[in-house]
C-alpha positions in Angstrom: 0.0 0.0 0.0 2.8 2.4 0.9 4.7 1.7 -2.3 2.1 3.0 -4.8 1.7 6.2 -2.7 5.4 6.8 -2.7 5.6 6.2 -6.4 2.8 8.6 -7.0 4.5 11.3 -4.9 7.7 10.8 -6.8 5.9 10.9 -10.2 4.0 14.1 -9.2 7.2 15.8 -7.9 9.0 14.8 -11.2 6.2 16.2 -13.4 6.1 19.4 -11.4 9.8 19.8 -11.8 9.5 19.2 -15.5 6.7 21.6 -15.8 8.7 24.3 -14.0 11.6 23.7 -16.3 9.3 24.3 -19.3 8.0 27.6 -17.9 9.2 30.8 -19.6 8.6 34.5 -19.6 5.8 35.5 -22.1 7.9 37.9 -24.1 6.0 40.1 -26.6 7.4 42.5 -29.2 7.5 46.3 -29.0 5.0 46.3 -31.9 2.4 44.2 -29.9 2.8 46.3 -26.6 0.2 48.9 -27.2 -2.5 46.5 -28.3 -1.8 44.4 -25.2 -1.9 47.5 -23.0 -5.2 48.5 -24.6 -6.7 45.2 -23.5 -5.2 44.9 -20.0 -3.1 47.8 -18.7 0.0 46.7 -16.8 3.5 48.0 -16.1 6.1 47.0 -18.7 9.6 45.6 -18.4 11.8 46.0 -21.6 15.0 43.9 -21.6 17.3 45.9 -23.9 20.1 43.7 -24.9 22.7 43.1 -27.7 23.8 39.8 -29.3 27.4 40.3 -28.3 26.8 41.3 -24.6 28.1 38.7 -22.1 26.1 40.0 -19.1 23.0 40.0 -21.3 23.4 36.3 -22.1 24.0 35.6 -18.4 20.9 37.4 -17.4 18.9 35.4 -19.9 20.4 32.2 -18.7 20.4 32.9 -14.9 17.8 35.3 -14.1 15.0 35.1 -16.8 14.9 31.4 -16.4 14.3 31.6 -12.6 10.9 30.2 -11.8 10.1 32.9 -9.3 11.2 35.6 -11.8 9.1 34.1 -14.6 6.0 33.7 -12.4 6.2 37.2 -11.0 6.8 39.0 -14.4 4.1 36.9 -16.3 1.6 37.9 -13.6 2.4 41.5 -13.2 4.2 42.9 -16.2 4.2 42.8 -20.0 7.7 41.7 -20.8 9.5 42.9 -24.0 12.8 41.7 -25.4 14.4 44.4 -27.5 17.7 44.1 -29.5 19.3 47.5 -29.1 21.3 47.0 -32.3 18.6 45.3 -34.3 17.7 46.2 -37.8 14.0 46.2 -37.7 11.8 49.4 -37.5 9.3 49.4 -34.6 6.2 51.4 -33.9 5.9 52.9 -30.5 3.6 55.7 -29.2 2.7 56.8 -32.8 6.3 57.0 -33.9 8.5 54.8 -36.0 11.9 54.0 -34.7 14.7 52.5 -36.8 18.3 51.7 -36.9 19.7 53.8 -39.8 23.3 52.9 -39.1 22.7 49.1 -39.0 25.2 47.2 -41.3 23.9 43.7 -42.3 26.3 40.9 -41.5 28.6 43.1 -39.5 30.2 41.1 -36.7 30.3 42.5 -33.2 28.7 45.9 -32.4 26.4 47.4 -34.8 24.4 50.7 -35.2 22.3 51.7 -32.1 18.6 51.6 -32.6 16.7 54.9 -32.2 14.3 53.4 -29.6 17.3 52.5 -27.4 18.4 56.1 -27.5 14.8 57.3 -26.8 14.9 55.0 -23.6 18.1 56.6 -22.6 19.9 53.2 -22.7 23.7 53.8 -22.2 24.9 50.2 -21.3 23.8 46.6 -21.7 21.9 45.0 -20.4 19.4 47.7 -19.4 15.9 46.9 -18.3 13.5 49.8 -19.0 10.4 50.1 -16.8 7.3 51.8 -18.1 4.0 52.5 -16.4 0.5 51.6 -17.7 0.4 54.7 -20.0 3.7 53.5 -21.4 5.6 56.5 -19.9 9.2 55.7 -18.7 9.6 55.0 -15.1 13.3 54.4 -15.2 16.1 52.5 -17.2 18.1 50.3 -14.9 21.4 49.1 -16.3 23.5 46.1 -15.4 23.3 42.4 -14.8 20.8 41.5 -12.1 20.5 38.2 -10.2 16.9 36.9 -9.5 17.1 38.5 -6.0 18.4 41.9 -7.3 15.8 42.0 -10.0 13.0 41.2 -7.4 13.8 44.4 -5.7 12.9 46.5 -8.8 9.9 44.3 -9.9 8.3 44.6 -6.5 9.1 48.3 -6.0 7.8 49.3 -9.5 4.8 47.0 -9.2 3.8 47.5 -5.5 5.2 50.8 -4.2 6.0 53.1 -7.2 3.6 55.8 -8.2 4.3 59.0 -10.3 6.0 61.4 -7.9 7.6 58.8 -5.7 10.5 60.4 -3.9 14.1 59.3 -3.5 13.4 58.9 0.2 10.6 56.5 -0.5 12.8 54.5 -2.8 15.6 54.4 -0.1 13.0 53.3 2.6 11.7 50.6 0.4 15.2 49.4 -0.5 16.2 49.4 3.2 13.2 47.3 4.3 13.3 44.9 1.3 14.0 41.3 1.9 14.2 39.0 -1.2 11.9 36.1 -1.5 12.9 34.7 -5.0 15.1 31.6 -4.9 
């Protein structure tokens, strides 16, 4: 009698583990953002990366695959992946942004996309946070572990409002205790 119960528990745990491994952030494109926002307003996280950026790849591998990060982002944000040196024009807030200095088949660094400049991106990776009206809250540069990213996700989702002061951010940061694994 005990053996089938143990086997059932082991199988259930294994399938839950496999399911968690298959989970992923629901990335959307910049071009799809405004339509999604019109249906259900949410804050936005835009991962601005480049193909050659080592810390960008580490963040994709170590942070954006973390089950807690995936769950929190999918429940509370629209997530956009944006190649800061990509060739494709994008529509955002009634404007077309392109990369006029992009050179096809160029190895390494390439022209910087106009949308990256509009978001004030100066380093990679940068996560740009937008409010529900698609107004920029802040661009936050640098690699973030799941626990470091949690600080920003929770602050911008739970505590930030237009006009939030530096003192309010400092107090939030001081009181913050990460819960992501």
